[in-house]
Every structure is written in structure tokens, then in C-alpha cells.
C-alpha positions as CSV (number, residue, x, y, z in Angstrom):
1,X,98.4,274.2,141.2
2,X,99.7,274.8,144.7
3,X,101.9,277.7,145.8
4,X,105.1,275.8,145.2
5,X,104.1,275.0,141.6
6,X,103.3,278.7,141.1
7,X,106.7,279.8,142.4
8,X,108.4,277.2,140.2
9,X,106.5,278.6,137.2
10,X,107.6,282.1,137.9
11,X,111.2,281.0,138.3
12,X,111.0,279.1,135.0
13,X,109.5,282.2,133.3
14,X,112.3,284.4,134.7
15,X,114.9,282.0,133.5
16,X,113.4,281.9,130.0
17,X,113.3,285.7,129.8
18,X,117.0,285.9,131.0
19,X,118.0,283.4,128.3
20,X,116.0,285.3,125.7
21,X,117.8,288.5,126.7
22,X,121.2,286.9,126.3
23,X,120.3,285.7,122.8
24,X,118.5,288.9,121.7
25,X,121.2,291.6,121.5
26,X,118.9,293.9,119.4
27,X,116.1,293.9,121.9
28,X,116.9,297.3,123.3
29,X,117.0,298.8,119.8
30,X,113.7,297.1,118.9
31,X,112.2,298.6,122.0
32,X,113.4,302.1,121.0
33,X,112.2,301.7,117.5
34,X,108.8,300.6,118.8
35,X,108.7,303.6,121.1
36,X,109.3,305.9,118.1
37,X,106.4,304.2,116.3
38,X,104.1,304.8,119.3
39,X,105.3,308.5,119.4
40,X,104.4,308.9,115.8
41,X,101.0,307.2,116.2
42,X,99.9,308.6,119.5
43,X,102.3,311.4,120.5
44,X,104.2,311.8,123.8
45,X,101.0,311.6,125.8
46,X,100.1,308.2,124.3
47,X,103.4,306.6,125.1
48,X,103.0,303.6,127.4
49,X,105.1,300.6,128.4
50,X,102.4,298.2,127.1
51,X,102.2,299.8,123.7
52,X,105.9,299.7,123.3
53,X,106.2,296.1,124.5
54,X,103.5,295.1,122.0
55,X,105.1,297.0,119.1
56,X,108.5,295.5,119.9
57,X,107.0,292.0,120.5
58,X,108.7,291.6,123.8
59,X,107.4,290.9,127.3
60,X,106.4,294.0,129.3
61,X,109.1,293.2,131.8
62,X,111.7,293.6,129.1
63,X,110.8,297.2,128.6
64,X,111.0,298.1,132.3
65,X,114.2,296.1,132.5
66,X,115.9,298.2,129.9
67,X,114.3,301.5,130.9
68,X,113.6,302.3,134.6
69,X,110.8,304.8,133.8
70,X,108.6,306.0,131.0
71,X,110.5,309.3,131.0
72,X,113.8,307.5,130.5
73,X,112.3,305.5,127.7
74,X,110.9,308.6,126.0
75,X,114.2,310.4,126.3
76,X,116.3,307.5,125.1
77,X,114.0,307.0,122.1
78,X,114.4,310.6,121.1
79,X,118.2,310.3,121.5
80,X,118.1,307.3,119.3
81,X,116.0,309.2,116.7
82,X,118.3,312.2,116.7
83,X,121.4,310.0,116.3
84,X,119.8,308.2,113.3
85,X,118.4,311.4,111.8
86,X,121.7,313.3,112.1
87,X,123.5,310.5,110.2
88,X,120.8,310.4,107.6
89,X,120.8,314.1,107.1
90,X,124.5,314.2,106.6
91,X,124.3,311.3,104.1
92,X,121.9,313.3,101.9
93,X,124.7,315.7,101.0
94,X,127.5,313.2,100.2
95,X,127.0,313.5,96.4
96,X,126.3,317.2,96.2
97,X,128.7,318.7,93.7
98,X,126.9,321.6,92.2
99,X,124.5,324.3,93.4
100,X,121.7,322.5,91.6
101,X,122.5,319.3,93.4
102,X,122.2,321.2,96.7
103,X,118.9,322.7,95.8
104,X,117.5,319.3,94.6
105,X,118.4,317.7,97.9
106,X,116.7,320.5,99.9
107,X,113.6,320.4,97.8
108,X,113.3,316.6,98.3
109,X,113.8,317.1,102.0
110,X,110.6,319.2,102.1
111,X,108.7,317.3,99.4
112,X,109.6,313.8,100.4
113,X,106.0,312.8,101.1
114,X,104.9,309.8,103.1
115,X,108.4,308.3,103.2
116,X,109.6,311.3,105.3
117,X,106.4,311.8,107.3
118,X,107.5,309.4,110.1
119,X,110.7,311.3,110.7
120,X,109.2,314.7,110.4
121,X,106.4,313.9,112.9
122,X,109.0,312.6,115.4
123,X,111.0,315.8,115.0
124,X,108.1,318.0,115.9
125,X,107.0,315.7,118.7
126,X,110.6,316.1,120.1
127,X,110.5,319.9,119.8
128,X,107.1,320.0,121.5
129,X,108.3,317.8,124.4
130,X,111.4,319.9,124.7
131,X,109.4,323.0,125.5
132,X,108.8,321.4,129.0
133,X,111.9,319.2,129.4
134,X,115.3,320.9,129.7
135,X,117.1,317.7,128.9
136,X,115.3,317.3,125.6
137,X,115.9,321.0,124.9
138,X,119.6,320.3,125.1
139,X,119.1,317.5,122.6
140,X,117.3,319.7,120.2
141,X,120.0,322.3,120.4
142,X,122.7,319.7,119.6
143,X,120.6,318.4,116.7
144,X,120.1,321.9,115.3
145,X,123.8,322.7,115.7
146,X,124.8,319.5,113.8
147,X,122.3,320.1,111.0
148,X,123.4,323.7,110.5
149,X,127.0,322.6,110.4
150,X,126.2,320.3,107.5
151,X,124.4,323.1,105.7
152,X,127.1,325.6,106.5
153,X,129.6,323.6,104.4
154,X,127.7,324.6,101.4
155,X,126.2,328.0,102.3
156,X,128.1,329.6,105.2
157,X,127.0,329.8,108.8
158,X,124.6,332.7,108.5
159,X,122.7,331.4,105.5
160,X,122.7,327.9,107.1
161,X,120.8,329.3,110.1
162,X,118.2,331.0,107.9
163,X,117.9,328.0,105.7
164,X,117.4,325.6,108.6
165,X,114.6,327.7,109.9
166,X,113.0,327.9,106.5
167,X,113.2,324.1,106.0
168,X,111.6,323.4,109.4
169,X,108.7,325.8,108.6
170,X,108.2,324.3,105.2
171,X,108.2,320.8,106.4
172,X,105.7,321.6,109.1
173,X,103.5,323.3,106.5
174,X,103.8,320.2,104.3
175,X,102.6,318.0,107.1
176,X,99.6,320.1,107.9
177,X,98.5,321.3,104.5
178,X,95.7,319.3,102.9
179,X,97.3,320.0,99.5
180,X,101.0,319.6,98.7
181,X,102.8,322.8,97.7
182,X,104.1,322.7,94.1
183,X,107.8,321.7,93.9
184,X,108.4,324.9,91.9
185,X,107.2,327.0,94.9
186,X,109.4,325.1,97.3
187,X,112.4,325.5,95.0
188,X,111.8,329.2,94.6
189,X,111.6,329.7,98.4
190,X,114.9,327.9,98.9
191,X,116.6,329.7,96.0
192,X,115.6,333.0,97.5
193,X,117.2,332.1,100.8
194,X,120.5,331.0,99.3
195,X,123.2,333.4,98.3
196,X,124.0,333.8,94.5
197,X,126.7,331.2,94.8
198,X,125.9,329.2,97.9
199,X,128.7,326.7,97.6
200,X,131.3,329.5,97.6
201,X,129.8,331.2,100.6
202,X,132.0,331.5,103.8
């Protein structure tokens, strides 16, 4: 193949990728989802364009097309995670009608097991990264404020702040402990943090 043929091949490849982008509206979202998977598996230090491209099943150039730098990819992946997690958290409480309902939801939040591990690991990776990145620190503050606002509807603002801190600590303990804590112990800790009538708190 001479130089002209090589250039034609590159042009054709470029056209094919541009056509793929036009017919793949979810590509950016798939890249973000793949980035979150890499963050869970390898942490912030292990995030690379190649791993994300492989996980999203897209060409490497697609990742750099959508995200100018690895830092931007990391930040936007965490923003995407927080947006999803905030909506999911609020949805957990849509059917809470009694104090027992509230406690059941909170216990399950801590005791969710493998199904919640992915989300929990991402949350702690975000907080760790935020220690050194002011932009991510702003994101964690917004996330905390939104979560506490949901809890405050049932417990009042002061209790919501204490409960939020308790839940984070208990979730971290659940991730790190070789043996799961009994549900009864989790329930007892939550009940002790709540006021006597949490849903009537102001």
C-alpha cells in the first residue's frame, strides 16, 4: 500500500466513525458508564482512556472526542453517577408512609449487599478524589445537601445530618467488614439516631 492508499484508508475510517457517532446517540452515556465500571474495579488511579474505550466497546478516539482529558472524563463520570444516585435515593422513599417504612428503607440502604456495592464503592471513590479536587468537593457538597433534604422530610434537618453521617459510616463498615453486621444491629443503630416520632419532626 502506498502513501495515497494509506491516507484514503484513514479518511474512510474517519468517515465511518463520524457516521457511527451520528447513529449512536447513547455513546457518550456508554462511555460514562464504562468509566464508572473502571472506577469501581481499579479506582481513580486506574482510570485510563483505553480501559474505558474497551468497556464501552467504542474506538479510543471516541473517548477523547467526547472528553478532552482524563480529568474531564473522571469529573463527568462522577457527575453522571451523582445525578443517577440522587434520583435513586429519592425514589427509595416514595412509598414511605410510616416510621417502620422509613426504618426499613434505611436498613436496606446499609444492608443491600452486592447489589449496592457498585454504587457504594463509587461514592467513596468520589469522596477520596474530592479531598484533592475542589471541583469534586463542590459536587460532594451538593450531593450531601440533596440527600439530607430527602431525609429531612421525614426526620427534620438536624436529625437528617446525623443520620446521613451514620449511614455513610455504616455503609463503609459494611464494605470493609469480612462479616456482615446483623440486620438487628443496623436497625438498632438507626432507631437510636431517630427521634421518637421521626416523621413528625420539624
